[in-house]
Structures are given as structure tokens and as C-alpha cells.
C-alpha positions in Angstrom: -4.3 -8.5 -8.7 -2.8 -5.3 -10.1 -1.8 -4.9 -13.6 -0.2 -2.1 -15.7 2.9 -1.1 -17.6 6.2 -0.4 -16.2 6.4 2.8 -14.3 2.5 3.1 -13.9 2.7 3.1 -10.1 1.8 -0.5 -9.2 4.5 -0.9 -6.6 3.9 2.5 -5.1 0.2 1.8 -4.8 1.0 -1.5 -3.0 3.5 0.0 -0.7 1.0 2.8 0.2 -1.8 0.3 1.0 0.6 -1.7 3.1 1.7 1.4 5.0 5.3 1.5 3.9 4.7 4.9 2.2 2.6 7.6 3.6 0.8 10.0 1.1 0.6 13.7 1.9 -3.2 13.4 1.8 -6.0 11.0 1.2 -7.9 8.0 2.5 -7.4 4.2 2.2 -10.3 2.0 3.2 -10.2 -1.8 2.8 -13.1 -4.0 3.6 -14.7 -1.2 5.6 -11.6 -0.7 7.7 -9.9 2.7 7.5 -6.1 2.2 7.1 -5.4 5.8 6.4 -7.3 9.1 6.6 -5.0 12.1 6.7 -7.9 14.5 7.4 -8.8 12.7 10.7 -5.0 11.8 11.6 -5.7 8.0 11.1 -2.6 6.0 9.9 -2.5 2.4 11.0 1.0 1.0 11.3 2.1 -1.6 8.6 1.9 -4.4 11.3 -1.7 -3.3 12.3 -2.7 -3.4 8.6 -1.9 -7.2 8.4 -1.3 -7.0 4.6 1.2 -9.2 2.9 2.7 -8.8 -0.5 3.6 -11.7 -2.9 5.6 -11.3 -6.1 5.3 -13.2 -9.4 9.1 -13.1 -9.8 11.9 -13.1 -7.1 13.5 -10.1 -8.7 10.3 -8.0 -8.1 10.5 -8.7 -4.4 14.0 -7.3 -4.0 12.7 -3.8 -4.5 10.7 -2.6 -1.6 
């Protein structure tokens, strides 16, 4: 779960982990699997990441 005030970057963080947004540089490792490593040109597609997002309210899911 990810908590924080409005505008803190929760949605941006989740979209980046899911592969919907690619940062300029950095690394994302989840359960010892590298999803993104800009230094080594690794960027798994969103489909290959097999990550789903659920929302607490339907209105939150309308923004992707």
C-alpha cells in the first residue's frame, strides 16, 4: 500500500513501477527482478512486468 497526501507522487510512483512512465535515470528492482536500469539499458515492457493496479475508488482509476 502507498499512502500520502494529494500531490505527493503516489500515482506517478505506481505508474513508473508499472512501466507506464519511464524516468530519465534510475533503477527499479522488485523481488530481485530488475524492471528498469537506465545505466544498463534495461526497461521491461509493462506487459513483461506483470503488475496490476487496483484503486480504492472508481474515480481514482479513471486517471492513468
